[in-house]
N, C-alpha and C positions, 0 to 999 in steps of 0.2 A: 504494500500500500504506500502510495506516494506521500511524503511528508508535506504538511501544510506550512507555508511561510507565514509566521505570525509576527506582527509588529507589536511590541510591548511598549506602551507609552507611560512614562512616570516622570515625576519631577515637576516641571511647569513653573509658573511664576506667582502662584498664590501664596498666601501666608501659611498654607499647609504643605509646602514643598517638601520639607524633610520627612513628614509622615508619608507622603507619596513615594519618595525615593526608597524608604524602608519597605513599604508594601511592595514596591516594584521588585526589589531584591528577592523577597520571599516568594512572590508569584513566579519569578524567573526560575527559582529552584524547584517549585512545585510543578511547573509545566513539564509534561512527559516528552523528553528529547527524542524518544523513539517515534513520536507522532509529529513533532513540530521542530522546524528550524526557527529559532527565536532571535529576532534582531531588536535591540533596544533603541528607543528614541526619547530624548528629553525635549519637549516642546519649547523649552527656553532657548535651546541652541540648535535643534535638529529639524525644524519644520521644513526647510528647503530640501534636506535629504529625504524626508518622508515623502514629499511631493514627487521628487525624482524617482523614488523606489516604488511608487504606488502601484504601477502596473503589475509588479511581481509579488504583491502582498495579497494573501488569501483572506486574512482577517486580522483585525486589531484587537488588542486587549488594553482597555483604557484603565489605568490605575492612577488617576488624577483626582485631586480633591479641591474643592473651592472654585473660585472664579477662573474662567478660561479652561476648565477641565471637566467640571461637573455641571456646568450651567448651560450646556448645549453648544458652546462655541466650537470645541474640537469635534463634536459630533457632526456639526454642519460641514466642517472641512472634510471629514471622512466621507460624508454623503457625496460631496462634490467630487471626491477622488474615487468614488465607487468602491470603497473598502468597507465591508461589513464589520461590526464591532459589537461586543457584548453590552447588554444593558439598554437603557432608554435612549430614544432619539432626541432630536432638538426640542420638541414640545415637552415631553415628559421631564427631560433634564432641566429645562428652564423653569417649568412650573414648580418642581420640587425644590429647586435652589432658592426660589423666592418664597419666603415664609408667609407673606401676605397673600400671594396667589394661592398657595397651598391651603391656607385657612379658608379662603373663599370657595375653593373646590371641595374641601371637606364639608363645608356647610351645605353646598348644593347636593352632595351625596348622602346627607344625613349622618355624617360621621361626627361624633362629639369631640370638641376640643375646648381648651380654656377660653374664657371670654377675653377680649382684647380691645385695645385702642391703637391708633396709628398716629405718629407725629413725624413731621419733616424737620430738617436741619434749621429752617428759618422760623419755626413756630414757637421755639422756646419751651420751657418746662412749665407745664400746667399741672403741678403736683396736686393741688387741691381737687381738681376735676378727676385726675387719674385715681386718686385714693377714694373719692366719693363713689366713682363708678365701679371700681374693682377691688377696693379694700387693700389691706396690707397682709402679708408681703406681696410685692410685685416682681415680675420678671421683666427685665429690660434687655432687649436683644436687637441687633441689626437685622434688617429684613433679609439680607443676603449674607451667605457665608456658612461655614460648617465647623465641625469639631468644637462647638460651644465657644468659639472665639468671639470676644466682645460681649458676652452675656453676663449679667449680674442679677443676683437676687437682692432686692431692696426691702429691708425690714422697717426702716424709719423714713420719714419725709426728708430728713437731712442727708440721706444717702442718695437721693434721686439725682442730684447735680452730677456727681462723679460717675454714676452708672450711665447716665444719659450721654455724657462726654465720651465715655469708653465705647459705647455702642456706635456713636456717630463717627468715631475714628475709622470704622469699618464700612459704613454705609451712610447715605444721606437721608435715609428713612428708617425709623425704628418702630418696633412693636412694643407696646406696654401690655403685659399679659398677666392675667390672674394667676397667682401661684397656687398650685394644687399639691397638697402635702399627702403623698401616698407612696405606693410601691412602684419603682421605676422598672419598666419592662420593655423588651424590644422583640419584634417578630419579623423574621425573614421569610420571603417567598421567592420561588424560582419558577420560571415557565413563561411561555408566550400566551397561547390561547387558554391552556389549562394550567392553573397555578397550583403548586405544591407549597404548603406552609411548613416551615421547619419548627422544631420545638421552640417554645418561648423561653427567653433568657430573663432572669431577674438580676438587676444591677444594684449592688449594695456598696455605695462609695464609703471610703473610710470616713469616720466622723469628722475628721479635719476638713473634709470637703463638703460644702453645703449641697452640692449636686454633682452630677457626672460631668465635671468641667474638663477643660483641655488636659490639665495635669492628672486628674483622676483617670482619664481615658488612656494616657500614654506613659504613665509611670508604673513600673512593675510593682505589684503589691498594693497599689493605692485603692483598688476596687475589687470586691468579690463579685464574680459573675457566676450565677447559679443556673445550671441548665440540666434538666427542665426546671422552670420556675416553680416556687413553692405555692402554687395555687391549684385549686381543684380542677377536675376535667372540664366542667361546664365553663368556668372562667377561661381556661386555656383555649377551648374552642372559640369562645367569644373574641379573645385577643387575636387568634389566628384569622378569624373572620374580618376583624377590623384591618389587619395588615393587608389582606387581599383587597378589601374595599378601597383602602388608601392607594394601593398600587394601581387599581383600575381608575379611580377618580382622577389621578394625575397623569393618566395615559402612559404609565411606565411600561417597559418591556424587559424581558430577560430575567431580571431579579431586582429586588429592593429590600430595604430593611426599615421598618416603621417603629419609631419610639413612642411610648405611651405611658401614662400614669394610671394606676388603679387605686381608687379611693373607695373603700367599701366594696360595693358590687358595680361601681360605675367606672368606665374607662374614659380617658381624655387623651386623644391622639395629639402628639406634639409636632412631629415632623417625619418626613419620609426621605431616606437616603438612597439615591440612585446608584452611587458608587461607594458602598460602605467599605470600611477598612478591610484590607485583604491580606493581613499577615495570618500565619497559621493559628495564632491565638486571638485574632479579632473576633468580634461577636458573631458575624454571619458564618465564617468557617467553623467556629465552635459549635454553633447550633446544627450545622450540616453534619458535623462529625457525630454528634449525639444521635442524629437521625439516621446514621449509617453511611454517610457520604464523605469520603476522604477529601482533603484539600485538593489533591491532584484530580480526583474524579469530579469535584465541583468545577474546577477550571475547564475540564473536558466538556462538561455539561453546558457551561456558559458559552464556550466557543461553538458547540453544536447548535445552541439556540440562536446565536448570531447568524449563522449560515442559513438556518431555517427561515429566519425573518429577513433575509437579504432583500433589499429593495430592488425594483427593476432598474437596470443600468441606464445610463444616459443614452439619448438617441445617437446613433452613429452618424458621422458626417457622410455626405455624398449621396 
């Protein structure tokens, strides 16, 4: 059987560059070299080489996080180059990256999420209104971005100014969101037309971390990740159902991972990740492994799904 030529994209120019490079290293190791000839590309330096090599590339594996990698930008370039790739296309990627757009799509699909307000850079801090509408604590976050960068939990009115400045460093528009105190869960799904839900993971940050922030995500030992989550079968099925609903509501393809909070018997969906962390110990590969799918087999499956969903090629000249 002829090997497939795979372009592995990692690095990029977002604030999550180092996470992307680390994930790219581990994905490279996991890809079966008996099946694939793998060439690595860093969009920060290698876009011209990628364009030049496009005709000989069978599929791309995008391991990029944040802007210009997870927001539909690189996906659009690959569509123009007629290179299939794992995961969501331009529409799903851009919707999921924008937390406000995601919220609006969740609402249309009947998916519960925390109450929220929106503010722009020029609107100033309307703390009294925010607290009156949503109470305290509040979660302040940039509309775009990932890995919990720029997010703060505000417990007093005095903390609002710093939290708002921090969020605005990463985007010109911010979300002010109701804080839900509950169990942090995440649910991965894989598939195109038919979706398979992986076991649900429970996330227990170290008490030193108020939530699953950037440090808690990427510091060894900072977080307990329990899979399957310590919830009953009925709640597990409900969480998996919301993960599938979110995937469909945002027009995702291939795979995704949706984060949510469980308070009592009620779920609140926070966001959907279209390119979740992909080291062997990242949440999605962990859940896949518990469900019986190895990291290497997961990568095979994602590549197979990308080829299955390949878009019709461009019209030939002449």
